[in-house]
C-alpha positions in Angstrom: -2.5 9.8 -21.0 -4.4 7.3 -18.2 -4.4 7.3 -15.3 -2.8 3.0 -15.1 -3.2 1.0 -10.9 -3.1 -2.8 -10.8 -3.1 -4.8 -7.7 -0.9 -7.2 -5.5 -2.2 -8.8 -2.0 0.0 -9.1 1.1 0.0 -11.6 4.6 0.4 -9.6 7.6 -0.1 -11.7 10.5 -2.6 -13.8 8.7 -5.2 -11.4 7.5 -4.9 -10.5 3.5 -4.9 -7.4 2.2 -5.3 -6.3 -1.0 -2.8 -3.4 -2.1 -4.2 -0.6 -5.0 -1.1 0.5 -6.7 -1.8 3.6 -8.8 0.9 5.3 -11.2 -0.7 9.1 -12.6 0.0 11.0 -15.9 2.8 14.2 -14.6 2.9 13.3 -11.2 6.9 11.2 -10.0 6.2 8.0 -8.7 3.1 5.8 -7.1 -0.1 5.2 -4.8 -0.4 3.0 -3.1 -4.1 2.9 -1.0 -4.7 -0.2 1.5 -8.2 -1.2 2.4 -8.2 -1.9 5.4 -10.8 -2.8 8.6 -10.5 0.5 10.1 -10.3 2.7 7.3 -8.2 3.5 3.4 -4.2 4.5 4.0 -2.7 5.8 1.1 1.4 5.6 1.5 4.1 7.7 -1.8 6.5 5.9 -3.0 9.0 8.5 -2.8 11.1 7.5 -6.1 12.2 3.9 -5.0 9.9 1.7 -6.7 7.2 -1.4 -5.7 8.7 -3.8 -4.2 10.1 -0.7 -1.7 6.3 0.4 -1.6 5.1 -3.2 -0.9 7.1 -3.5 2.2 6.7 0.0 3.9 3.0 -0.7 3.6 3.2 -3.9 5.9 5.7 -2.4 8.0 2.8 0.0 8.3 -0.3 -2.3 8.4 2.5 -4.2 11.4 2.7 -1.4 13.3 -1.4 -0.8 12.6 -1.5 -4.4 13.9 0.6 -4.6 16.7 -1.4 -1.0 18.1 -4.9 -2.6 17.6 -3.5 -5.7 18.9 -3.9 -8.0 16.1 
């Protein structure tokens, strides 16, 4: 069984971000990676599903953008 990945784009505070979802064999849940101007952010899913992971990523990005005054 091979690693599975797919992307989703979201907009936060007028900026577009690409979320790369990764599901690996023999591991529970998903992981999402977000390329940002300030570096890579990796967020584990913790069994809540793709939509919850999108909302968690959005919340993290909101916080980072607010902290950076953007």
